[in-house]
Every structure is written in structure tokens, then in C-alpha cells.
N, C-alpha and C positions, 0 to 999 in steps of 0.2 A: 650811961645806964649799964649796970652790971649784967654780964652775960650769964646764962644759966649753965652750970656745969653738967657734964654728961651724967655724973653720979647722982645729981639731984633731979634728973629728969624722971618723969613718970613713965615707966616702961611697961608696955603691954605684955600680957602672958605670951603672945605669939613671938614677940621679939626676944623675950627671955628664953623661950625654947629654941628659937633659931640660933641664938648665940651659943647655947649649950651644944646644939648639934654641930655647929661649925668647929667649936673647940674640941669636941670629942673626935670628930673625923680628922682634924689636923693632928691630934695626939696619936691617932691610930696610924697615920702615915709616918709621923716622926719616929714612932717605935720601930718601924721596919728598918730604918737606917742602921740602928744598932744591932739588928739581927742578921744583916747580910753576911753570908759566909761563902765558903768555897763552892756551895751549890749554885750560887749566882754566877760565879766565874765559869763553872761547868756549863751552865745554860747558855752563856754568851758564846763559848767555844763551840757548842753544838750548833748554834744558829750560824756562826761564821763558817762552819764546815759543811753546812747543809747544801747538797748538790741539787736538791729538788726545791719544793716550796714548803712554807710553814703553814700548816693547817691549824686554825685556832677554833676551839669548840667549847660550848658551855650551854646550859639551859636556863631559862628564866632570866633573872637579873644578871647572873653570870654570863649568859649568852649575849646580853647587851654590851657588857664589858669586853667580851671576846670579839665582837664585831669591831669595836673601837680599836682593840689591840691589833687586829689584822690590818686595819687602816693605817695606824701609825707605823707598823713594820713595813708595809708596802711603800709608803711615802718616804721612808728613810733608807731605802736600798735593799730591803729584805722581802722578796716576793712572798706574799701571804694571802690567804683567803679564809673566810669564815665557813664553817660547816655546822649546820644544825644537827645535833645528835639524833633527834627523832627522825629527821629525814635521812640521816646516815644509814640507819638500819633498813631503810626502804630503797636502797640503791645508791644514795649519794656518797657512800664510802668508796665508790669507784674512783673518786678524785684522789684518794690517798695512794701513794706508791712507797716502795721500800726506800726511796731516796728522800722522802719527806720527813719532817719533824712535826709531831702533833702536840700542840699546847692545849692542855685541858684545864678548864677553870671549873672548880666545884668546891665550895667552902666546906661542905660536909664530906666530900670525897666519896659519897655513896649514892648519888642520884641515880635512879634506875636507868634513865636515858644514857648516862655516862657509862655505867657499868655494862650496858648492852653493847657498846661499841668497842670497849677496851680489848676484848679477846680478838676481835677482827683486826684491830690496829696492830696487835702483837703478831698475829699470823701474817699480815702483810709485810711486816719487818720494819715498819716505821718506828723511830724512837720517840719517846714521850717525855714532855716536861709538864709537871703538875703544879698548878697554883691551887693550894688548898689550905684550909685552917685546921685540918685533921691529919697530922703526919703519920698516924697509924692506920689510916683508912685504906680500903681496897684500892682506891685510886693511887694513893701514895705508894703502896706496895707494888703496883704494876708499873709505875713510872721509872724512867731512867734517872731523872733528876726531880727533886721536890723543892719548890719554893714556898716557904711557910708564910702565909698571909693571915695568921691568927690575930684576932683582935680581942681586947678584953671584954667588950660588950658592944652591942649595936646602939646607935643613937636613938633609934625608935623608942618612944616612951613605953611601948608594950614589949620591947625587946624582941620583936618578931621581924619587922621589915628589914631586909638587907640594906644597910647604910654604911656603917664603918667598914664592914667587910668588903663591900663592892668598891668603896673608895680606895681601900688599901690595895686591892687587886688592880684597879685602874692605874694607880700611881706606880706600882711595881712593874706593870706592863710597860708604861712609858719609860721607866728607868732601864728596863731590859732592852727595849728598842733603841734607845739613845746610846747605851753602852756599845751595842753592836754597831750602830752607825759610826761612832767614833773609831772603833777598831777597824772598820772598813775604810776609814779616811774619806768618808762621804762628804762632798763639798757643797757649797751653796749652789754651784752650777749644776751638780747632780740633782739637788733638790728642785731646782727650777725646771729641769728637764721633765720631772714628774708632775709639775704644776704649771704647765704652759699658759693656762688661762688666769692664773693668780697674779696679783700685783708683783710679788717677788719674782715669779717666773718671767713676766714681761720685762722686768728690769734687768734680769741676768741673761736673757736670751735675745731680745730684740736688738738688732744692730741698726746703725744709721741707714744702711742700705734698705732695710725693711720698711722704713717710715719716710725717708726723704722723697721729695718731689723731683721728677726728672723730665727729660724731653721738653715738650712745649710748656711745661709748668715751671721751667726755670726762666727767669728774666736775665737776658745777657745783652750787653751792648759793648761796642768798641770804645777805645780811649778817645777817639775823635768824634764820637756821637755827641749830639747836643743834649742838653738837659731835657729838652722836649722829647727827643727820641728815647732817652732813658726812662722818662716818666711813662711814655706809651708802652715800653717794654714791661715795666713794673705792673702797670694796670692790666695789660693783656695777659700776663701770667697769673694775675690774682695774687701777687706776692707783695712783700713790703720792702724789697730791695732788689737791686740788679747786680750781677757779677760783671765786672769790667774786665775785658780781655784785650791783649795786644793783637798784632797782626797774625801771630802764629796760633792764636786761640788760648794762649797761656793766661792764667788768672793774674791780674795785677792789683786789683782792689775791689771795693764794693761801694755802691752808692745807694742810699736809702731814700724812700719818699720823704723822710724827715730832712735829709740833706738838701733835697730839691726845695722844700718849703722854706728852709732857713736861708738858702741862697736867694730865693725870690724876695723874701722880706728885706734882705740886705742890698740886693742889686736890682731887683724888679725885672730881670731878663732871663729868658730860657735859652739864650744863644750860647752860653758858656759850654765848654766841652766837659764830658764826663771826667776826663783826666784832671781837670782843674778842681773839681768838687769832691771826687771820690776819697774814701778813706783807704790809705795804703801805708804800711802793710795792714792787712785785715785778718782777723781771727778766722780760722777755717777748721774743718775736720775732715776725716776720711770715711769712706763707706763702711769699713770693717770695724770701726770703733763701736762700742755699745751706745745705743741711743741715749741711755741715761747719762753717759759721759758728755754727750752733746748738750743735753739738758743742763747739766751743771755749768758748762761753759756759758750757755745763754743766760742762765740766772746770774752768774758772776759778772758778765759783761753788760747785763740788762739789755739784751737784744732779742728781737723776735724772729730773725732769719739768720741761719748759719750756713755759709757756702760749703759745699762738699766737693773736695778735689781728689782727682786721681791722676797721677803723673803730671801734676801741676795744672790740670785743666778742670774747669767746673763740670761735674757730672750730676749734680743735684743740689738741692737746698733743703735744709732741715728747718721746719717752721714750728714755732711754739704751739700754735693751735692744733697742729697735727700730733704733737707729743701729748697734748692734753686729751685729744680724742682717743689716743692709744692707751690712755690710763696711766701714763708715766708721771703725770703732774698731780 
């Protein structure tokens, strides 16, 4: 049965408009790339040299973009906060210092709320980066650096609602934050430090020591212990395997409940010693390795318990179900 081509589909007016909006906004962002100039480099250097914080401000839809910009800057190594300009003239400008840089978003460059705070920012001594579509506006004239976010037109059918202009400002804000991040040599580990509750943060911060079971939760038996004793140790610890140690307490191998079951099927006896049935040498890890590295070992070897050794002796066990609970799986 022939398939219907996209071109021959009956497309609703809503989808037609949505496609037009998406194409117009993507064109608006694409046009920014060809217009980037030395002003962008200057903005990057200003942020890199900022000894205070970056204060991002804007009103209306530009305010929403300013909030997001403050967030992406903060999470990529540039301390930033959002300041509502209307609240600024009622005392909140007290957060701005001469060590700060103020990023101001206003497409028209002449919003009353913005114009009200600019003289104060100047008196404080903070430098200013403007995101505007009006390079000749009062905002642009007051700023130290101007980033042009001019768009040909808005995607709104009425030509009124900020759409292409806010998308362009959002994209340029991301580009600025990431350019600064790269210049700072901001690493994945740095990013994780600011996102300790996120999946990436957990993967880059949590070590085996943070998740492993220790103390009474480790199943340990000697090389001379019977399989019955080993099975009791595994059951008592609620584990899936026991660490087998010699007379000095040094790790020599591992015995799993699966090893015990397989031996019973073959021999029918629990009197054999742990030394006879254990796996040796066995794969192990250390407390200071990243937990996600332990996870990779366990996935590769298809095991659910990974002994953790320190100075050759078992100090813990990493269990797959605990890694799952920690959100690493």
C-alpha cells in the first residue's frame, strides 16, 4: 500500500502557521551568526574580567529571557543574578556594585523601566552590556558594549508579540555564556559541582565510597569456611556475594550465591571450602574511584556486586541496586 507523502498531506492552518513561525525564528537566529563582530569579543572579555557579579535585567518578555540568561551564566561558571528594573528603582539596585557588569535586554532600547535605572547604574560605576535591536537607542548610547539582536520582523501574524526578537536574544545570551565558559576552561566536573542533584552531577561527583556498603553490610568469609558458612554470610549481609580473605584479612577472591547454587547442583554438598569454589582473581575497585566507573565495570562483567578494596583488604561492596537507587543507572 503506497504511503502518503508529506507534501500531499492535508495540513491544517495551525500547522502551516507553526511551521512558518519555526522557520522565521530559526532564520532570525541564523542571521545573528553572520553579524557577530568585535563587540561580542569585547562582551566576552568584560565578563571574564568581572570581579563582581553579572546582573541581568529586562522587562516584560525581555525580562523572561534575562532570567534565563542569568541562570545559564551562573550554571557555567559566571556568577549572575536577575534584577527586575521596576523593583530596582525601589531599592533593589542596592545589589549592584562598581565591580559588577549589568547586562540589559531591551529590543527597543527605550523602555521606561530600563531608562530609569541606567543613570543609577552609571553612577554606581558598573559597566553595561546592551542586548538591543535599536543600535541608536538611549540604551545603546549608555552601554559600554552593544550586541545587536535586530530581527527583520516578528513571527507574530500581527507583528506585535515578541517572538523572533526574544528568540534571537535568548540564543545570543546562550552563545555569550558558553563562549565565556570555554574561555574559563570550565569543565564537566565544574558543571557537576553546580548541579549536585542532577544526573550529570551525580555521575561526576559520587565516588564508590559514597555509595558502597561497609561494616556489617559486607559479607566476608575465610578461605577455609564451608559453603554453608559463606551462604550464611551472604544472607546475613543481604548481599549477593561474599569476599573471601586469607588469614591476614587480605582479599583473595569472591564467592557469589550463584557459585553456591551451581556447586550444589553439581555436587549436592555444602561442605566444600570457599577456597575451592571462589573466583580468583576477581575484579575489584577502590573507594576513591567514581561510582559510575564501578557501574561500567559491573555492566561489562555482568555482575551485581563489586568488592571494594583498600590496601588489599575489603572495606566495602558496590551493589547494582544501590547504584540504581542513587540514580546512576
